[in-house]
N, C-alpha and C positions, 0 to 999 in steps of 0.2 A: 425257721419252721422245719419240721421233719420232712424228708423227701418221701415220695411215694414208694411203695414196695415194702420191703422188710422194715418193721418199726425201728426207730432209732435205738431204742433200748437193746434190741436183739443184735443190731450191728455192733454197737459198742461192746456188748457182752462177748460177742464172738472174737472181736479184736483183742480184748483183754484176756480171754482164755488162751488165745494163741500166744500172746505176749508172756503170760505166766508159764506156759509149757516150754516156750523157747528159753526163758531165763533158767528154768530148772534143767533143761537140756544142756545149756551152756555150762552150768555148774558141774553136771555129770561129765561132760567132755573134758573139762579142765582137770577134774579129779582123776580121770582115766589117763592122763598124760598129755592131753592137749592136742589139737589139730587146728592150725591157723584158719584154714578155709571154713571149717565147720563152726569155729568160734565166731568168725566174722559174720557168717550168715545168721546164726542164732542171735547174736547181739543186734543185728539189723532188724530182725523180726521183733525182738523184745522191745527195743526202743521205738521202732516204727509203729507197732501196735498201740503202745501207750500214746504216742503223738497223734495218730489219726483218731483214736478214741477221744482225746481231748478236743480235737477240732469238731467232731460230730456232737459231742456234748455241748459245746458252745453254740453250735448252729441249731441243734434240734431240741435240746432239753433245757438249757439255761435261759432261753429267751423266746419270746413269741414273735420276734421280728419287729420291723418298723410298722407302726400303725399311724395312718394319716386320717384325719377327720376334722370337721369344722368344730370350732370352739363353741360350746354351748353356754348356757347361763351358769353363773357362779353358784357354788353350792351343789347339793345333790338331792335326789329324791329317793323314796323307799325302794323303788325298783332297782336302782343302781346299787344300793347297799346290800340288798338281797343277792344280787348277782356276784358281788365281790365275796361275800361270805360263802356262797356256793363254790366259787372258784378256789378259795383257800382250802376249804374242806376237801375238795377233789384232789388237790395237789398233796395235801397232808396224808391222804389215805392211799396214794398211789404207790404200790410196792416196787414197781420196776426201777425207779430211780435209786431207791435204797440198795437194791441188789447190785446195781451198776457201781455205786460207790464202794461197796464191799469188794467188788472185782478190781476196782482201781487199787485198793489197799493190797489185795493179793498180788497183783502184778508188780506193784512197787516193792513189796516184801521179797518176792522171788528174785527180782533184779538186784536188790541189796544183798541177798544171800549169795548170788553168783559173784558179786564183787568182793566178797570176803576172801575167796580162794586166791585171786591174784595178789591181794594185800598180804596174805600169809606167805606167799612165795618170796616176799622181800627178805625173808630170813628172820632169825631170832633177834631180839634186842641185844645190843652189845654188852649189856650188864656192866661189869667192872673192867672189861677188856681195855677201855680207853684210859683207865686209871692206873693200870699195872703193866709191868714188863716181865721178861723171863728171869730177871734177877731175883734171888732169894738168899736167905741166910746160908752162908757157907759155900755159895757158888764160886768156883774158881775162875779167875780171869784167863782167857786164852787170846792169842793174836789171830790175825786173819787166816793163818795157816793151821790153826787149831793147836798151836804149841802153848803150853802152860807158861804163865808169866811169873817169874820168881822175883824176889825182892832185889836181886842184883841184875835184873834184865836191863834196866835203863840206868844210864848215868845222869847226873844233874844236867838239866836242859833237854833231856831226851823225851820223846813222845812216840806213841803208837796207838792204833785203833784196837780196842779190845771188846770181847763178847763174853757172855756166860759160857762155861764149858758145856758142850753138846747143844749149843744154840747159836752156832756161828752165823746162821743165816737170819737171825732175828733182828731185822733192821731197827725196830723200836728200842732195842736193848744195846745198841752200839754206843760205846763211850770213847772219848779221847783221854788216854792216860798220859799224864805228864809227871815228871819228877823235878821238883825244885829244891833248892837248898833248904835244909832244916832251919826253921825259925823265920822264914820269909813269909809264910802264909799268915793271913789274918782270919782265922776261922770265925764263923758266926756262932752265936750262943747255941750250945747243944751239939756242935759239930767238932769239938776239940779233938775227938779221937778218930775222926774220919780220914785222916791223911798220914798214915804211918810212914816213917822214913822219908818224908817229903813227897810221897806219891799222892796225887790228887786225880780224881776221875770225874768228868762231867759228861752229860749226855751230848751226843754228837748231833742231835737234831735241833736246829735253830728254832727258838720259840716264835720267830716272826712268821715264816711261811713253810718251815720244815726242811730247808736246805741243809746239807751236811756241813757242819763246822769242823774244819780239820787243819786250818793253817795256823801254826803256832809261831809267834814271834818271841823267841827266847829273850831277846834283849829288853823288850818292854813287858814281857810276861802277859801277852794278850793272845786270845784266840780270835780268829777272823772268819766270818762267814763270807764266802766269795760271791754269793748271789746279790746281796744288797749292802755289803760292807759293814755289817754290824760287828762291833768288836766287844770282847768280854774280858774283864780283868780276872786273870787266873788266880792271883793272890788274894782277891777279895770276893770269893764265892762266885766267880764268873758273873759279876755284876756288869750290865751293859754300860759301855763308856761312850759309844758312838753308833749311829745308824738307827734304823727304824725299830729294832727289837726293844721291847720295854720290860721284859722279864729276864731274870738271871737264868743261866743254864742249870737244870737240875743236877745236883751233886750226888754221886754214888758213895755211900759210906764204905770205906775200905778197912781191911785188917790183914794181918799176916798170920798164916797158920803155923803149926809146929814144924812143918817141913819146909818152910820158907817161901810158900806160894802166896800170892796175893788173892784174897777172897773178898766177897761182899758181905758186909754185916747184915744187910737187908736190901730191899728194893729201894728205888728212889722214894723220897718222902713227898713227892708231888708229881703230877702227870707230866710226861715229856711232850715235846713238840708244840705246835701252835695251839692257841686256845680253841675250845669247842663249846657247844651250846650249854653243856651242863658241867662245866669245869668245877670241881670241888674246891 
């Protein structure tokens, strides 16, 4: 039952108006650069106003409270039916409750609006950033010191870490470059031209959990990930031979330009690193 004093509708309306204004103020503070203390206070008023309004609604408007009385005869009489019809008509014509419901919608909408701005601050969607690296057609290979890699830089059995020119700090683009004896590679279909002069380049990011793959065993032609001991067959497209990794290391298609420098024919043909939720 409604408490004495201010009618329940007015109490609830006042709380919901305060909640709506606080939620709008919260949005304004966030857009203006944010202030933790003000944001906390406004959020407390916005949520508290809706919460207390729901309690008052449940106590004062949605129920008449407990009614105790002796059980009468079964069935009804015309007086009881008339009383019920009068009560139904009274509730249906009462405008206060409909206005309160509209205020509930307004307060909830304002709070949802305020929540949009923190969600936007999470940043833009990654787009294709998870699918591509800094490698592109014609990008020249450089070592960790930024020196260009020529076709005679490595001897058979040699290896080094390489990056795209002018992107030496791009961790997702690092590759392990290996030179093997001509004729030893077993290229996969479509990759016959990816390994000029015995050079082959694989992503240095392990597809298991992203550790750097850099230990090359020349006698067995295997790359080893030191984190969980996954091993990859260099001669067979870096296919995993042992360990928890289940995917081959992505291979970078290589070529040699007119000046004798190693270049990329294109980016990797698949995403590098561990799997993610929308791997193509």
